C-alpha positions in Angstrom: 46.9 -7.4 -54.4 43.5 -6.4 -55.1 42.9 -6.0 -59.1 43.4 -7.9 -61.7 44.2 -5.5 -64.1 47.0 -4.1 -65.8 48.2 -2.1 -62.8 47.7 -4.9 -60.4 49.4 -7.5 -62.3 52.3 -5.4 -63.0 52.7 -4.7 -59.1 52.8 -8.8 -58.6 55.6 -9.1 -61.4 57.4 -6.1 -59.7 57.1 -7.5 -56.3 57.7 -11.0 -57.4 61.3 -9.6 -58.7 62.1 -7.9 -55.6 64.9 -9.4 -53.1 64.0 -11.0 -50.1 63.4 -9.1 -47.4 65.9 -9.9 -45.2 68.6 -12.7 -44.3 66.0 -14.8 -43.1 63.2 -14.4 -45.4 62.6 -17.0 -47.6 63.7 -16.4 -51.2 60.0 -17.7 -52.3 57.5 -15.2 -52.4 53.0 -16.0 -52.6 52.3 -13.1 -54.0 48.0 -13.2 -54.5 46.0 -11.2 -56.8 42.3 -10.6 -56.2 40.0 -9.6 -58.4 35.7 -9.5 -58.9 35.9 -10.0 -62.8 36.5 -13.5 -64.4 39.7 -13.6 -66.2 39.4 -12.2 -70.0 40.1 -15.0 -73.2 43.7 -15.7 -73.6 46.1 -13.7 -75.5 45.8 -15.9 -78.6 41.8 -16.2 -78.6 40.4 -15.3 -81.9 37.9 -13.1 -79.8 40.5 -10.2 -80.3 40.5 -10.1 -84.3 36.7 -10.7 -84.9 35.1 -8.4 -82.4 37.3 -5.7 -82.3 34.7 -2.8 -81.2 34.1 -4.8 -78.0 37.4 -4.3 -76.6 39.2 -1.2 -75.0 42.8 -0.5 -77.3 45.9 0.9 -75.2 48.6 2.6 -76.7 52.2 1.9 -76.0 54.9 4.4 -76.5 58.4 4.5 -75.1 57.7 5.2 -71.8 55.2 2.6 -71.2 57.6 0.2 -74.0 60.6 1.1 -71.4 58.6 0.3 -68.0 57.3 -2.9 -69.4 61.1 -3.5 -70.5 62.4 -2.9 -67.1 59.6 -5.5 -65.6 60.8 -8.3 -68.2 57.6 -8.3 -69.8 57.8 -6.3 -73.0 59.0 -9.0 -75.5 55.5 -11.0 -74.4 53.6 -7.8 -74.9 55.2 -7.0 -78.1 54.4 -10.6 -79.6 50.5 -9.6 -78.9 50.4 -6.2 -80.0 50.4 -4.2 -83.2 52.7 -1.5 -84.5 51.0 1.8 -85.1 53.0 3.8 -87.9 50.4 6.7 -88.4 46.7 7.7 -88.0 44.2 8.5 -90.5 41.9 11.3 -90.1 38.7 12.0 -91.8 36.7 15.1 -92.5 33.5 15.9 -90.8 30.7 13.8 -93.1 33.8 11.7 -94.5 33.4 8.0 -93.6 34.8 5.7 -96.3 38.1 4.5 -95.8 39.4 5.9 -98.9 38.4 9.4 -97.5 40.7 9.7 -94.7 44.3 11.1 -94.8 47.1 9.1 -93.5 49.6 10.8 -91.5 52.7 8.7 -91.2 54.5 8.7 -87.7 57.8 10.2 -87.6 59.0 9.2 -84.0 62.2 7.1 -82.9 60.1 4.2 -81.3 57.1 2.5 -82.6 54.3 2.7 -80.8 52.2 -0.5 -80.3 48.5 -1.4 -79.8 46.4 -3.7 -78.3 43.3 -4.4 -76.4 43.1 -4.1 -72.9 42.0 -7.5 -72.2 44.5 -8.9 -74.1 47.3 -7.0 -71.9 45.8 -9.0 -68.8 46.4 -11.9 -70.1 49.6 -11.5 -71.5 50.8 -10.5 -67.9 48.6 -13.6 -66.5 50.5 -15.9 -68.4 53.7 -14.1 -67.2 52.5 -15.0 -63.5 51.7 -18.4 -64.0 
């Protein structure tokens, strides 16, 4: 697999779970993931709590959660993510926390958010 981001790692996880190609195939698979970037910090690293502005945040709704559940990785991703139960909006020119208007979400599934690199770290851990 070329690319060690979420799509590449999930592809590797999916391929690892497929049955052998035929009766003469070995049940063991060797799947290699190549990426030009170094691996991100581990999912439990404090860097994700102290330098949030450095990381691209991903939101996982019902469809994303369902896909991750079907690949058997949702429990690990859920533990690494944070629930989002609404949003805060500001009027132009208003920046203070107390000036924001909070709107609670009304969904059957609670959205979850985590840094892209943290998701990559979780998926790498699953593959190890």
